[in-house]
N, C-alpha and C positions, 0 to 999 in steps of 0.2 A: 420838508424832505427827509427820507433818510439818507444820509451819506453813506454810500458803500465804497470800501477799499480792500485790498487785498495785503495780506502779510504772510512771511514764511511760516510753514507749520512745523513748530518745534516738537511735537508730540512723538514720542518714540515708536508709537503704533500707528504713526500717520500713514495712510494710504496715498494721500496726494500730497504734493511739495509746498500748496498754499492753501491759506483759508479766507473766505471771507469775513470781514469784521464790518462794524459801522458805528457811526455816531448821528446822533439826534441834532437836528438843526438848532434847538434852543429848549428852554425850559418852561413850560406852559404852568405858572405859578398858581398858587392856591388864590390869590387875590384875583388872577386873570379868570381862574373859575368860578368864581363867587359873581363877579361881574358879568360873565357869560350866561349864567344861570338866571341872573335877573333880568337878561335882555329877553331871555325865553318865554318870559311870564310877566304880565305888567303889574300882576298884584304879588309877584315876589319881589321884596326887596335884597338889596344885599347882605343888609344885616339877618334878614330870615334865612335866605341860603346858607350864609357862615354858621348861623347856630344850628340849622338841620345837619350839617356837616361835623360840626362838632360833637352833636349828639349821637350821629351814627358812629362817629370813631371811638366815643365812649364806651356805646353798648357793644359795638364790636369786639373791641380790646377786653372788656370785662367777659365776654361771652368764650372769646378763645382761650384766655387764662384760667376759665373753668373746664377747658377740656372740651369745649363746643366745637364744631365748624360752622362758622358762621356764616351764612349766605347774604350776598350784598347785590345790587342791580348789575354789576359786573364779574362777579366772582366769587369764589369762596376763600376766607381766610381762615387757617387752622395752625395749631402748634403741632412740632412735630420733635420726636427724640431722636438723637442720634449718637453715636461713640461706638467703642469698642468695650471688651469685658473679658477676664481671664478665665473665669468660669461662670456656670450659670447662676452661682448664687452671690455673685459679686451685685453691692449697693450701686444704684444709679445716683451719681451726684454730679448733677450739672452745673453748680456752684462752687466746685473744687478745681482750684486751677492745675492742679497736680494730675487730672485725669482729662480725657477728651470727650467726656460727656457735655452733651448740650442740647438744650432745648431751643429750636429756632421757629420764627415767624415764617409761615408757607403761604403763597397764595395761588389759587388754581384759577384762571379765568375760564368762563364758560366757553365750551367748544365753539358756538355759533359766533363768539366775539373773536376768538382766535382765527377763526376761519374767514372772518369780514376783514381782520387785519394783515392777513396774509394774503389776500385777494386784491385789497385795494389800497396798501399803502405805496405813497408815492416814492419811487427811488430815483436818486441821483448817484451816478458813479463818479467817483472823484479819484484824484491823483493821490498817492501816499505823501508825496510832499506838501500837500496841502494840509496834512493833518498834523494838529497840534499834539501828536502823541509820541511820546520820547520813546525811542529805540535803539538799540546796540546791534549793528549788523557784525561787524568784527571787532576783533581786539588783536593788536599787532605788536609783537617784541621789537628790542632796538634793532634788529636785523630785517624788520619789514614781515616777517613770518608770521601768519595769524594762527590761533591755538597751538601756540609751541610754549615751551617753557619760560619764563620770563627770570632771568638774574636780578637780585636786589641792588639797587643803585642805577638800574636801567631805566629808560624812558618808554613807555607803552602809547600806541597811539589807539584812540578808539575812533570808528566811524559809524555813523547813524543818522538820526532824525532828532532835530530840536534837543540838541545835547547841550547847548549854551547854559551857563550859570555864572555868578558873582562869584570869583574865587576867594574874595573877603568874607562871605557869609559862609561861616563854619558849618551851617545845618546844610549846605548844599556843596559838591562836590562829587567827586570819585571816593568810593569806599570799597575796602576789602575785608570780608568777614569769613572767620575760620567757623562759625556758629557759636564761639563763645565771646569772641575779642572781635572789635571791629576797628578797622584803622582807617582814616580818612588820609588821603594823598593830598600834601599842601604846596607842592610846587609843580607850576603848570607853564608848559613851553607855549600851548595854543589853546584857546577855547573857542570855537565857533559852533553854530548850529549843525553842523555837519563832523566837526572834527574835535577830539579834545585829547592834547597828547601832557601826559603827567609821568612824574619821576616816582618811582617806587623806592621809597626810602630803605636805605641798607638796614635800619634798625627793625623792618618787619621781618619775621622769622620765616624759613622755608616752609613749603607745604601748599596745600590747594584750598583756595578762596574762591568764593562767590564775589564778583564786582557787581557793584551797585552805583548807579548815578540818580542823584536826587537834585532836583532843581524847581523853578516855577516857569515853565515856558508861557503860561498864561496867567489867569488870575488865581488858579489853584496849583497847589504844591503835586509834585509829582515824583514817583520813584519808579527805577526799573531796574530790574536784575537781569544781568545778560545769562542766555541758556546755558552757557558751559562754564566748566570751573576753569580757574585761573590758577597755572603751578608756577610756583617761585621756587628757584632751585638755589 
């Protein structure tokens, strides 16, 4: 089933206050696909199916890199250029870090397949609390006021979902970034799934910061950036 839930719509041009989001129930692996293919045909072994997939992958990748739009049984793979230029004569440099030029892999499923998925996907509506998706709802200063300036040396309290982390792991925690320098808050008075309270060190300069939480709520590493700037006065 496709698990569907609701989150706050943080887009500045949002027409509605909330958006639907979803999570797949699990991953259907390549090994499972190969096994399923073999079950459909008694003369096709798992080795045959895997070999066919690998050959198709090799051919499709070769043709995409040559500039073709490569059709497959489920859709078309192709490369697409992107980025901006200051003038018409500017050279396209997708492999230079200083530019925003890029060549990306794209996939366009066939319309009939998309319509089939849209019409027949099994949906399960789930609670936000069930999702292992890190989310910050509010950040309050020492006075308990949200979205208000924070004084260096004060404690902030963050409310949300799946915020818990190991404070001894320096990769995880609450981080403040001004775009050039990132500061990890190191002193925590509370760390739970729904609340994290931490002291903003007095050594952090005044200014506007992005607040980021990094943790590992499941088997995967997670990183979430708060929707609003944090102002330290």
